N, C-alpha and C positions, 0 to 999 in steps of 0.2 A: 504494500500500500504506500502511495506517495504521502507526503506531509499533508495533514488534514488542514484545510483552509475553510471549506464550505460545509456547514452542518445543517441538515434538515431535521425538523422536529415536528412530529405528528401528535397532536393532543395538547391544547393549551388551556387546560382547566385550572383548578385551584392549585395544583402542583406544577403542571407543565409550563404555565405562563412565566412564573418567576425563574424556573430552571432555564428556559430558553433565553430569558433576559440576561441571566448571569453568564451564559455562554457568549452572548453577543458582547457583553461588557468586558469579556476577557480577550477580545480581539478577533474572534471568529466571525465569518460571514454567515449569518443565520437566516434560513427561510423556515416558515412554519405553515402547517396546514391544520385547520380545525374544521370539523364537520359543520359547526355553526360559525361561519366565517367572521361575523361581526364581533364575536367574543375575542378574536385575536387582534382586532384593529388597534387596541391600546399599545400593542407592542411596536407599532410603526415608529413611535417616538424614540425608540432605542436603535433605530436603523435596521430593524428586522423586516424582511420581505414577507408579505402574505401571499402564499401560493394559492392558486385557484383550484388546484387538483393535486392528488398524490403523484401522478406521473410527472407533472411540472416540477414538483419539489424534488423527487428522486433524481431526475435527470440533471439537476443543478446542484447536487450534493456529493461530497466525498464520503460521508457517512450519514445515516438516518437514525434518529432516536425515536422510539415510540413510547408514549406515556398515556395509555388508554385504560379502560375500566376493567376488562375481564378477558379471559382466554379467547372466546369467540371474536372479540373486537381485535385482538392482536393478530389472530389468524386472518381476519378479513382484510385489515389494512396492509398486511405483508404479502399474503398469497391470493387475495381475492382478485376479481376482475379489475384491471388497471391498478394493481397493488404495487407496493414498493419493490418486491423481488423481481418483477418483470421489467422494471424501469431503471434499476440501479446498475451501474457499470460493474462488470465482473471484477472480482478482486476487492470490492468494497465491503463495508461492514454495516450491519444493522445492530443497534443496541436497544434491546427492549428493557425499559425501566419500569414497566407496569408490574403488578403483582399477579401472577398467573400460575397455572399448573406446572409443576416441575417436569412431569412426564411429557406433557404436551410441548414444553420447551425443548426437551431433548430430541423429540421427534422432529420438531420444526428446524432445529439447528442442523440436523442430519440432512433434511431435504434441501436446505439452503446451501450446505456444503457441496451437494451434488451438482449445483448449478454455478459454482464458483463464488459464492458469497460467504463471508464469515459472520458469526453472530456472537454477541455477548448478552447474557441475561444479567441485568444490573439493577435489581429492585432497590428501593431506598427506604430509609426510616428517618423520621424527624418532623413529619407533617409539613403543613404549609409554612410554618415559622422557619423550619430548617431550609425549605426551598427558597424562601425570601432572602435569608441570610447567607445562603451558599454553604451551609454547615451540615448537609445531609450525610448520613452514614450510607455507604453504597456497598452492596454485597455482590460480587461479580463471579459469574460462571462463564467458562470459555477458555480458549487458548491464551496462554500467558503472553505470547508474543503479540497477539492482537490487542490484548489489554494494554501492553506497553505502548503501542502506537496510539491508542485512544485515550491514554491517561491524561494528557493535558485538557481534553474536553471534560472528562469526569471530574478533574480537580477544580474546574470552574464552578461545579455544583456542590461538591462535598468536601469535607475535611478528613474523613476516614474512609479509604477505599481499600477493601480487602478482597484478595483473590481467593475464592473458596474452592476452586477445582474446575472440573469440566462443566460443559453446559448443563444446566439444570440445578447446579449446586448453589448458584446465587438465589434462585427461587426457593430452594429448600431452606436456606439460611433465613430468608425473609419470613417463611412460615414459622420457623423457630422463634423469630422476633415477635410474631403476632401471638403466638402462644403465651409468651412472657408478658406482652403488653396487655392482652385481654384479661389474663388472670390477675395481674397487679391492679389494673384499672377497676375491676370488679371489687377487689379488696378495699381500694381507696373509697369507692362509693359506699360500701357497707360500713366502713369505719366512720365516715363522716356522718351517716345517718345514726349510727350507734351513739356517736359523741353528742349529736344534737338531741337525741332522745333522753340523754342523761344530763343535759344542761351544760355541756362543756362549751367553752369559748372556742369556736371552730378555728379561728385564725391562730390562736396560741397553740391549739392542739397540733396543727400542721407543723408549726415551728418546732414544737417540743419533740414530736416523734420523728420528724424529718431529719433531725440531727443525729439520730441513732441508727440502729440496725434496720428499722422500718423505712428508712429513707429510700426514695426512688424518683426517677424522672417523672413518673405519673403523679406521684404525690406532690412534688415540688411545683410542677407546671400545670397540671390539670386539677389538683385539689383546690387551689385558690379560685380557679374558674368555676368549679362546682359550687362553692359556697358563696360566690358573688353572683350566681345566676347568669354567668357568661357562657352561652352555649354556641357561640360562633364557631364554625368548623375549622379546625386545623386538619382534621381528617374525619369525614362523615361516617356516621353510624352505618349507613347502607353499604359503604365500601368495606368497613371492618367486618360486617356480616358476610360479605362475599369472601373475604380473606379467611374467615373462620370456617366457611364451607369448604374451601380448598384444604385447610388443615385437617378437618374431620374426614374428608374423603381420603386424603393421603394416609391418615392414621388408621383408617379402616383397612386399607390395602396392606399396610405393614403390621396390622394387629397390635397397634400401640394404644393403650387406654388413655383417653384424654378427657377425664371427668371434669376437671376445672374449666377447660376450654368449652366443653359442651354447656356447662352452667353459665359461663360468660355469654355464650351465644343466646341463651334463654333470656338473660337480663337485657341484652341489647334488643331482643325481639319484643320484649314488653315495652321498652322505650319507643320502638318503632310504632307499636300499636297506640302509643300516646301522642303520635304525630312528630316524633323527633328523628325521623329517618335521615333528613338532610342536615341535622345539627351535628355538632362535634361529638366525638365519642364520650366526652365528659358528661353528656346528657344521660348516660347510663344511670346516673344517680336518681333520675326521675322514677325509674323502675323500683328502686329500693324504697324511695320515699312513698310511692303509691302503696306498696304492700305494708309498709310500717305505719302509715298514717302520720308521718313526721316529715316536715320540710326542713332540710338542712341548709339554712342560709344565714350568713352573718348579718347583724343589724345594718340597715341602710344599703343593703345590696340592691342591685337594679331590678331583680325579679324575686 
C-alpha cells in the first residue's frame, strides 16, 4: 500500500462524525458518505468532502473506514450493490470500526482477501466523548503489517491502539469490553438507587466509593449523569442492546455462561420499554428506579 493520503469514511452518526473530523484535522484528505446526506453537511466546515455515493467515495480513497450500526449494515455497504469492495482499488484496505459479529468479520475478511483487499476490524470504546476528544480505545484484528500502514489514521482517533491478533479478534475484544461495561453499569444503577432508598447523599457516595476498590469509569463518568438526570447519549441504549445480543449469541456458541450480561440486557430492555431506547446507557437507572419505586436524583438536578 502506498502512503495513505485520502481517507473515506462511511457513517457519520454520533461517533462517526467526530472521528472523521479528527482524521481531517490530522492532515488527511477526508471524504464521507452518510445515508442521510444532510447529517454530514456540518463536516464541510472542516474541509471534508461529502460524497454523493459509496462508489464516488471509494474511488477517491486510499482506505475506507466504516462506522455503521450492525453486521447486516457492514455487509451491505462493503459487499452490496455499488458497495465499497467493488469500487476500491486492489491493494487497498477497509477498516471496519463498527461493533459486529466476530465470525461474520472473519468470513468477510477472507472474501475481501480473495479479491485483493485487506481488512482490519477496529471497534472502539469511549463513547461519543472519546470520539470528540480523539481518546478512543481501539481494538484491532488483522494483519500487523496492514495495521502498521494504517496506524497514523487510527492514532488521529484514539490514544490506545492494541493489536489483538487476526481478523475477528478486534470484534471479540470489543464484546469482552461490552460484557464488562454492561455488568458494571448495571451495578452502578443498582447502587445509586440503593443509596437513594437509604437516604444517602448521592454525590458524596460516588466520591467516597469511587476512591476505593469500587471505582470504575462507569461510576466516575456515568454515575454523576445518572443522579443529575442527564441522559444525553454518549452511547445509546438501543446500540448497547445490539452489542449484548452479539455477546449472548457468541456465548451460546462457545457454551460460556453469561448470567450478569443477560440480566444487564433485561435492565436495558425495561429502560427501552420506558421510552429510553435512544438515550444514553446511563438511563438504565430508570429501570431500577421503576421497580424500586425510588428516584435516585441529587437535589436541584435537571430531571
